[in-house]
C-alpha angles and dihedrals in degrees: 000000000000117000114209101161135021137195135208123199113205119042097209123120094287097043093047090048091052091048090052091050092051093047090049087062088058100257122129112242134199112212113198135190137157099264141019094252093058092044092051091049089052093050090048089053091052091052091046091054090051092046088054089056091050092048090052092049093246093124139005126255090245091054089051091053089054093051103041095063090056087077111077119191121218144161093200131087089213089083091063098064093102099038118123096196133015127194116207113212106169124133121298102271123121097215092047091051094046090051090052092049092051091053091043093053092054092050101044131077114256092252095056123114116233110207131182126208093206115147097202116003123104115270089201092054092048090049092051089073094065137058097228094057091151087070095055120099141156116250105178116191121189125232122288090033094196095055103035112082098194125091124176116221109204122182119203122221091271099041113122124232090241091056090051094048093046092048092050090050090049091052091049090051087059089057091250132136106242116203118193111227130187110234114265136132109295090008107228114311098040091042090058097035099051097059087050092050092041093054090050087054090051090052090053097044092049092052092243094137142352119261091248094049092046095051093044090056090061095042086055088050088058105259116139091231137015118252095249093049089046092053089050089053095046092045123260090232090056092046091051092049095048092044088054091053090052093047090051090054104037105028131208099004087062096047105153119242109247091228091069091059092043091051091050092047090049091054092245098141099157130237095358094066100023101253133074129116083331132031119250095175123065090219093059126072120220095207108141099176101108094041092051092045090055091052092047091052090049096047099032089223119122139149099018113170118269128215131153087240090064090063100033094049090060088063093045092049093050090048087056091050089051091050091050091052093047091241089145142337121275094250092047092049091055093042091050093053093047094046097035103040107017094251102178112270093216088062091051098220132299097295094047088048090053090052090050094049093040125261089238090055091050092049092048093050092047089053090051091049090049091056095045103033108022147261096310085085094055104142121245108255092238090067092061092047091050093050092047090053093046094250091145101148129246095356092062094032091242133073129113083338134024120250 
Protein backbone atom coordinates (compact mmCIF):
# COMPACT_ATOMS: atom_id res chain seq x y z
CA UNK A 1 0.00 0.00 0.00
CA UNK A 2 1.34 3.43 -0.95
CA UNK A 3 0.93 6.21 1.58
CA UNK A 4 0.63 9.66 0.02
CA UNK A 5 -0.92 11.61 2.91
CA UNK A 6 -1.11 11.13 6.65
CA UNK A 7 -3.11 12.53 9.52
CA UNK A 8 -2.52 13.05 13.24
CA UNK A 9 -5.34 13.55 15.73
CA UNK A 10 -4.30 15.44 18.84
CA UNK A 11 -2.02 18.48 18.51
CA UNK A 12 -0.35 18.22 21.91
CA UNK A 13 3.41 17.76 22.32
CA UNK A 14 3.33 14.13 21.20
CA UNK A 15 0.93 14.63 18.28
CA UNK A 16 2.83 17.67 17.02
CA UNK A 17 6.09 15.74 17.31
CA UNK A 18 4.68 12.86 15.26
CA UNK A 19 3.37 15.30 12.63
CA UNK A 20 6.85 16.86 12.38
CA UNK A 21 8.46 13.44 11.93
CA UNK A 22 6.03 12.53 9.14
CA UNK A 23 6.48 15.87 7.36
CA UNK A 24 10.28 15.52 7.60
CA UNK A 25 9.95 12.39 5.44
CA UNK A 26 8.27 14.53 2.76
CA UNK A 27 4.66 13.50 3.31
CA UNK A 28 1.85 16.05 3.75
CA UNK A 29 0.16 15.78 7.17
CA UNK A 30 -3.16 16.96 8.56
CA UNK A 31 -2.89 17.85 12.26
CA UNK A 32 -6.28 17.98 14.02
CA UNK A 33 -7.50 19.12 17.40
CA UNK A 34 -10.79 20.27 18.89
CA UNK A 35 -10.28 24.04 18.61
CA UNK A 36 -8.16 26.59 16.73
CA UNK A 37 -6.06 27.51 19.77
CA UNK A 38 -4.88 23.92 20.25
CA UNK A 39 -4.23 23.52 16.53
CA UNK A 40 -2.17 26.73 16.44
CA UNK A 41 -0.15 25.60 19.46
CA UNK A 42 0.53 22.29 17.68
CA UNK A 43 1.68 24.04 14.50
CA UNK A 44 3.89 26.33 16.58
CA UNK A 45 5.44 23.24 18.18
CA UNK A 46 6.18 21.77 14.73
CA UNK A 47 7.90 25.00 13.65
CA UNK A 48 9.83 25.11 16.93
CA UNK A 49 11.15 21.56 16.39
CA UNK A 50 12.29 22.48 12.89
CA UNK A 51 13.86 25.71 14.13
CA UNK A 52 15.81 23.65 16.65
CA UNK A 53 17.23 21.59 13.79
CA UNK A 54 18.24 24.76 11.96
CA UNK A 55 19.87 26.20 15.09
CA UNK A 56 21.91 23.01 15.49
CA UNK A 57 23.01 23.09 11.85
CA UNK A 58 21.10 19.92 10.96
CA UNK A 59 19.14 21.62 8.16
CA UNK A 60 19.02 24.98 6.39
CA UNK A 61 16.39 27.66 6.89
CA UNK A 62 15.23 27.17 3.28
CA UNK A 63 14.78 23.42 3.89
CA UNK A 64 12.73 24.22 6.98
CA UNK A 65 10.45 26.51 4.96
CA UNK A 66 9.83 23.63 2.55
CA UNK A 67 8.95 21.20 5.33
CA UNK A 68 6.81 23.33 7.67
CA UNK A 69 3.98 23.94 5.13
CA UNK A 70 3.56 20.16 4.75
CA UNK A 71 1.72 20.21 8.10
CA UNK A 72 -1.82 21.54 7.72
CA UNK A 73 -3.83 22.37 10.84
CA UNK A 74 -7.56 21.68 11.03
CA UNK A 75 -10.49 21.24 13.39
CA UNK A 76 -12.57 19.40 10.77
CA UNK A 77 -12.72 15.73 9.84
CA UNK A 78 -13.42 16.77 6.23
CA UNK A 79 -9.68 17.21 5.68
CA UNK A 80 -9.08 13.49 6.34
CA UNK A 81 -11.03 12.10 3.39
CA UNK A 82 -7.87 11.42 1.35
CA UNK A 83 -5.55 10.27 4.18
CA UNK A 84 -3.95 6.84 3.85
CA UNK A 85 -2.93 6.53 7.50
CA UNK A 86 -3.94 8.45 10.63
CA UNK A 87 -2.19 8.35 14.02
CA UNK A 88 -4.37 9.12 17.03
CA UNK A 89 -2.45 10.87 19.82
CA UNK A 90 -5.08 12.09 22.28
CA UNK A 91 -4.85 11.59 26.06
CA UNK A 92 -4.77 8.10 27.61
CA UNK A 93 -8.45 7.41 28.12
CA UNK A 94 -10.22 4.45 26.52
CA UNK A 95 -13.57 6.16 25.90
CA UNK A 96 -11.90 9.25 24.42
CA UNK A 97 -9.85 7.11 22.05
CA UNK A 98 -12.82 4.98 21.00
CA UNK A 99 -14.84 8.13 20.28
CA UNK A 100 -12.01 9.46 18.10
CA UNK A 101 -11.78 6.16 16.21
CA UNK A 102 -15.50 6.13 15.49
CA UNK A 103 -15.29 9.63 14.02
CA UNK A 104 -12.08 8.74 12.20
CA UNK A 105 -13.65 5.69 10.56
CA UNK A 106 -16.51 7.79 9.15
CA UNK A 107 -14.08 10.35 7.69
CA UNK A 108 -11.45 8.05 6.17
CA UNK A 109 -11.47 5.98 2.98
CA UNK A 110 -12.02 2.26 3.57
CA UNK A 111 -8.40 1.44 2.73
CA UNK A 112 -6.91 3.77 5.35
CA UNK A 113 -4.94 2.52 8.36
CA UNK A 114 -6.14 3.74 11.76
CA UNK A 115 -3.23 3.78 14.23
CA UNK A 116 -3.10 4.69 17.91
CA UNK A 117 -0.07 6.05 19.74
CA UNK A 118 -1.28 4.69 23.09
CA UNK A 119 1.49 3.59 25.45
CA UNK A 120 -0.58 1.22 27.57
CA UNK A 121 -4.22 0.79 26.50
CA UNK A 122 -5.53 -2.29 24.67
CA UNK A 123 -5.38 -2.06 20.87
CA UNK A 124 -8.06 -4.76 20.64
CA UNK A 125 -10.41 -2.82 22.92
CA UNK A 126 -9.91 0.40 20.95
CA UNK A 127 -10.57 -1.51 17.71
CA UNK A 128 -13.80 -2.99 19.11
CA UNK A 129 -15.43 0.43 18.74
CA UNK A 130 -15.18 0.44 14.92
CA UNK A 131 -16.38 -1.75 12.05
CA UNK A 132 -13.05 -1.92 10.19
CA UNK A 133 -11.14 -3.36 13.15
CA UNK A 134 -8.72 -5.11 10.79
CA UNK A 135 -7.35 -1.64 9.92
CA UNK A 136 -6.62 -0.69 13.56
CA UNK A 137 -3.06 -1.02 14.92
CA UNK A 138 -0.82 0.36 17.62
CA UNK A 139 2.01 2.61 16.43
CA UNK A 140 3.76 3.77 19.59
CA UNK A 141 6.27 6.57 19.17
CA UNK A 142 8.55 7.57 22.05
CA UNK A 143 8.98 11.09 23.34
CA UNK A 144 10.47 13.18 21.80
CA UNK A 145 9.29 11.59 18.56
CA UNK A 146 11.87 13.39 16.44
CA UNK A 147 14.84 12.14 18.45
CA UNK A 148 13.74 8.63 19.46
CA UNK A 149 14.33 6.10 16.68
CA UNK A 150 12.21 3.28 18.09
CA UNK A 151 8.54 2.73 17.32
CA UNK A 152 6.52 -0.24 18.57
CA UNK A 153 4.10 -1.80 16.07
CA UNK A 154 1.35 -3.60 17.97
CA UNK A 155 -1.41 -5.55 16.18
CA UNK A 156 -4.70 -6.16 17.98
CA UNK A 157 -6.51 -9.48 17.74
CA UNK A 158 -8.38 -8.31 14.63
CA UNK A 159 -5.52 -6.51 12.85
CA UNK A 160 -4.81 -7.90 9.36
CA UNK A 161 -1.33 -8.98 8.19
CA UNK A 162 -1.46 -6.37 5.42
CA UNK A 163 -2.09 -3.62 7.98
CA UNK A 164 0.92 -4.79 10.01
CA UNK A 165 3.21 -4.96 6.97
CA UNK A 166 2.07 -1.56 5.66
CA UNK A 167 2.54 0.04 9.09
CA UNK A 168 6.06 -1.39 9.42
CA UNK A 169 6.92 -0.05 5.96
CA UNK A 170 5.48 3.35 6.89
CA UNK A 171 7.58 3.48 10.06
CA UNK A 172 10.69 2.58 8.08
CA UNK A 173 9.92 5.38 5.62
CA UNK A 174 10.09 7.76 8.59
CA UNK A 175 13.65 6.50 9.30
CA UNK A 176 12.51 4.73 12.45
CA UNK A 177 13.27 1.26 13.85
CA UNK A 178 9.92 -0.55 13.98
CA UNK A 179 9.72 -3.46 16.45
CA UNK A 180 6.76 -5.82 16.15
CA UNK A 181 5.22 -6.47 19.56
CA UNK A 182 2.50 -8.89 20.60
CA UNK A 183 -0.27 -7.03 22.39
CA UNK A 184 0.05 -7.03 26.19
CA UNK A 185 -0.15 -4.46 28.96
CA UNK A 186 2.70 -1.98 28.58
CA UNK A 187 3.61 -3.54 25.21
CA UNK A 188 7.39 -4.15 25.26
CA UNK A 189 9.45 -1.16 26.41
CA UNK A 190 7.14 0.03 29.20
CA UNK A 191 6.58 -3.54 30.35
CA UNK A 192 10.34 -3.96 30.86
CA UNK A 193 11.03 -0.43 32.04
CA UNK A 194 8.35 -0.19 34.75
CA UNK A 195 9.56 -3.15 36.88
CA UNK A 196 13.04 -1.60 36.75
CA UNK A 197 11.70 1.80 37.85
CA UNK A 198 9.38 0.20 40.41
CA UNK A 199 12.22 -1.70 42.06
CA UNK A 200 14.27 1.50 42.25
CA UNK A 201 11.28 3.03 44.05
CA UNK A 202 11.24 0.06 46.47
CA UNK A 203 14.94 0.59 47.20
CA UNK A 204 14.26 4.21 48.06
CA UNK A 205 11.13 3.58 50.14
CA UNK A 206 12.87 0.87 52.18
CA UNK A 207 15.78 3.18 53.01
CA UNK A 208 18.22 0.95 51.15
CA UNK A 209 20.03 3.87 49.49
CA UNK A 210 19.80 7.63 49.01
CA UNK A 211 18.32 9.01 45.75
CA UNK A 212 21.71 10.37 44.68
CA UNK A 213 23.57 7.11 45.37
CA UNK A 214 20.92 5.06 43.60
CA UNK A 215 20.93 7.17 40.45
CA UNK A 216 24.74 7.37 40.39
CA UNK A 217 24.95 3.56 40.38
CA UNK A 218 23.05 3.49 37.09
CA UNK A 219 24.91 6.40 35.56
CA UNK A 220 28.08 4.40 36.32
CA UNK A 221 26.43 1.38 34.66
CA UNK A 222 26.06 3.46 31.49
CA UNK A 223 22.45 4.62 31.48
CA UNK A 224 21.88 8.23 30.37
CA UNK A 225 19.81 8.93 33.48
CA UNK A 226 19.18 7.29 36.85
CA UNK A 227 15.77 5.64 37.44
CA UNK A 228 14.57 8.21 40.01
CA UNK A 229 15.51 11.16 37.81
CA UNK A 230 13.84 9.41 34.88
CA UNK A 231 10.60 8.96 36.83
CA UNK A 232 10.70 12.65 37.73
CA UNK A 233 11.06 13.45 34.03
CA UNK A 234 8.28 11.09 32.92
CA UNK A 235 5.96 12.29 35.69
CA UNK A 236 5.46 10.35 38.92
CA UNK A 237 1.69 10.47 38.44
CA UNK A 238 2.10 8.87 35.00
CA UNK A 239 4.51 6.24 36.37
CA UNK A 240 2.06 5.33 39.14
CA UNK A 241 -0.81 5.01 36.65
CA UNK A 242 1.14 2.83 34.19
CA UNK A 243 2.53 0.68 37.03
CA UNK A 244 -1.06 0.12 38.20
CA UNK A 245 -2.09 -1.03 34.71
CA UNK A 246 0.78 -3.56 34.70
CA UNK A 247 -0.07 -4.78 38.21
CA UNK A 248 -3.68 -5.26 37.15
CA UNK A 249 -2.53 -7.44 34.24
CA UNK A 250 0.43 -9.37 35.65
CA UNK A 251 -0.28 -9.61 39.36
CA UNK A 252 2.07 -9.89 42.37
CA UNK A 253 5.40 -9.56 40.55
CA UNK A 254 4.29 -6.07 39.48
CA UNK A 255 3.11 -4.95 42.94
CA UNK A 256 3.48 -1.18 42.92
CA UNK A 257 5.85 0.44 45.41
CA UNK A 258 3.81 2.47 47.90
CA UNK A 259 6.09 5.47 47.46
CA UNK A 260 4.80 6.00 43.91
CA UNK A 261 1.24 6.39 45.17
CA UNK A 262 2.37 8.56 48.08
CA UNK A 263 4.32 10.85 45.75
CA UNK A 264 1.31 11.18 43.47
CA UNK A 265 -1.05 11.85 46.39
CA UNK A 266 1.35 14.48 47.74
CA UNK A 267 1.34 16.28 44.40
CA UNK A 268 5.03 15.56 43.82
CA UNK A 269 4.85 14.85 40.10
CA UNK A 270 8.47 15.58 39.18
CA UNK A 271 9.92 18.04 36.69
CA UNK A 272 6.55 19.29 35.44
CA UNK A 273 5.58 20.86 38.77
CA UNK A 274 9.03 21.39 40.25
CA UNK A 275 9.10 18.66 42.91
CA UNK A 276 9.48 14.90 42.76
CA UNK A 277 12.23 12.70 44.13
CA UNK A 278 14.38 15.78 43.51
CA UNK A 279 13.57 19.50 43.63
CA UNK A 280 13.48 21.49 40.39
CA UNK A 281 12.28 24.71 42.02
CA UNK A 282 14.39 26.64 44.53
CA UNK A 283 11.28 27.40 46.60
CA UNK A 284 10.50 23.70 47.10
CA UNK A 285 12.43 21.29 49.33
CA UNK A 286 13.12 17.75 48.14
CA UNK A 287 13.33 16.26 51.65
CA UNK A 288 11.64 12.84 51.61
CA UNK A 289 12.40 11.77 55.16
CA UNK A 290 8.97 12.04 56.75
CA UNK A 291 7.19 10.55 53.74
CA UNK A 292 9.53 7.54 53.66
CA UNK A 293 9.31 7.07 57.45
CA UNK A 294 5.53 6.91 57.25
CA UNK A 295 5.70 4.22 54.55
CA UNK A 296 8.30 2.21 56.50
CA UNK A 297 6.15 2.27 59.62
CA UNK A 298 3.17 1.13 57.57
CA UNK A 299 4.97 -1.70 55.75
CA UNK A 300 7.39 -2.71 58.50
CA UNK A 301 10.16 -2.99 55.89
CA UNK A 302 13.32 -0.90 56.29
CA UNK A 303 17.00 -1.14 55.47
CA UNK A 304 16.89 -3.92 52.86
CA UNK A 305 20.22 -4.37 51.02
CA UNK A 306 20.78 -2.40 47.81
CA UNK A 307 22.66 -3.52 44.73
CA UNK A 308 22.29 -2.46 41.07
CA UNK A 309 21.54 -6.12 40.30
CA UNK A 310 18.40 -5.94 42.42
CA UNK A 311 16.98 -3.33 40.03
CA UNK A 312 18.51 -4.51 36.74
CA UNK A 313 17.47 -8.14 37.21
CA UNK A 314 13.82 -7.07 37.32
CA UNK A 315 14.24 -5.87 33.72
CA UNK A 316 16.07 -9.05 32.68
CA UNK A 317 13.43 -11.25 34.30
CA UNK A 318 10.57 -9.41 32.58
CA UNK A 319 12.44 -9.67 29.26
CA UNK A 320 12.54 -13.45 29.81
CA UNK A 321 8.79 -13.48 30.52
CA UNK A 322 8.20 -11.52 27.29
CA UNK A 323 10.31 -13.97 25.32
CA UNK A 324 8.39 -16.89 26.80
CA UNK A 325 5.08 -15.28 25.79
CA UNK A 326 6.33 -14.51 22.25
CA UNK A 327 5.83 -10.78 22.81
CA UNK A 328 8.87 -10.11 20.64
CA UNK A 329 12.06 -11.76 19.36
CA UNK A 330 15.27 -11.73 21.48
CA UNK A 331 17.10 -9.34 19.15
CA UNK A 332 14.12 -6.99 18.99
CA UNK A 333 13.79 -6.98 22.78
CA UNK A 334 17.40 -5.86 23.19
CA UNK A 335 17.17 -3.37 20.32
CA UNK A 336 13.99 -1.88 21.78
CA UNK A 337 15.58 -1.30 25.19
CA UNK A 338 18.71 0.26 23.69
CA UNK A 339 16.79 2.49 21.27
CA UNK A 340 13.83 3.21 23.56
CA UNK A 341 15.47 3.68 26.97
CA UNK A 342 19.17 4.28 26.36
CA UNK A 343 20.24 0.88 27.72
CA UNK A 344 24.04 0.99 27.16
CA UNK A 345 25.01 -0.36 23.76
CA UNK A 346 28.18 -1.95 25.10
CA UNK A 347 25.98 -4.15 27.32
CA UNK A 348 23.87 -5.17 24.29
CA UNK A 349 20.45 -5.06 25.97
CA UNK A 350 19.02 -7.01 28.94
CA UNK A 351 19.14 -10.46 27.31
CA UNK A 352 22.71 -10.01 26.07
CA UNK A 353 23.62 -8.83 29.57
CA UNK A 354 22.09 -12.00 31.02
CA UNK A 355 24.17 -14.10 28.62
CA UNK A 356 27.31 -12.18 29.63
CA UNK A 357 26.69 -12.58 33.36
CA UNK A 358 25.51 -16.18 32.97
CA UNK A 359 21.88 -17.26 32.87
CA UNK A 360 22.58 -19.52 35.87
CA UNK A 361 23.92 -16.53 37.81
CA UNK A 362 20.83 -14.48 36.95
CA UNK A 363 18.53 -17.33 38.00
CA UNK A 364 20.40 -17.86 41.27
CA UNK A 365 20.27 -14.18 42.20
CA UNK A 366 16.55 -13.94 41.35
CA UNK A 367 15.89 -16.91 43.62
CA UNK A 368 17.85 -15.21 46.42
CA UNK A 369 15.92 -11.98 45.92
CA UNK A 370 12.65 -13.93 45.97
CA UNK A 371 13.51 -15.40 49.37
CA UNK A 372 14.71 -12.11 50.86
CA UNK A 373 12.48 -9.50 49.16
CA UNK A 374 9.36 -11.25 47.95
CA UNK A 375 7.52 -12.83 45.03
CA UNK A 376 7.99 -9.93 42.62
CA UNK A 377 11.38 -11.53 41.83
CA UNK A 378 9.88 -14.95 40.95
CA UNK A 379 12.02 -16.14 38.01
CA UNK A 380 10.51 -16.61 34.56
CA UNK A 381 10.10 -20.37 33.92
CA UNK A 382 12.25 -20.19 30.79
CA UNK A 383 15.29 -19.36 32.94
CA UNK A 384 15.04 -22.67 34.82
CA UNK A 385 14.64 -24.61 31.56
CA UNK A 386 17.65 -22.87 30.03
CA UNK A 387 19.87 -23.58 33.03
CA UNK A 388 18.77 -27.22 33.14
CA UNK A 389 19.69 -27.58 29.45
CA UNK A 390 23.07 -25.81 29.93
CA UNK A 391 22.00 -22.73 27.98
CA UNK A 392 24.05 -20.50 30.25
CA UNK A 393 25.09 -17.78 27.81
CA UNK A 394 28.55 -16.92 26.53
CA UNK A 395 30.38 -19.43 28.71
CA UNK A 396 28.57 -22.36 27.04
CA UNK A 397 28.28 -20.62 23.64
CA UNK A 398 24.48 -20.70 23.81
CA UNK A 399 21.94 -18.79 25.84
CA UNK A 400 19.36 -16.28 24.68
CA UNK A 401 21.71 -15.96 21.68
CA UNK A 402 24.29 -18.26 20.10
CA UNK A 403 28.01 -17.45 20.37
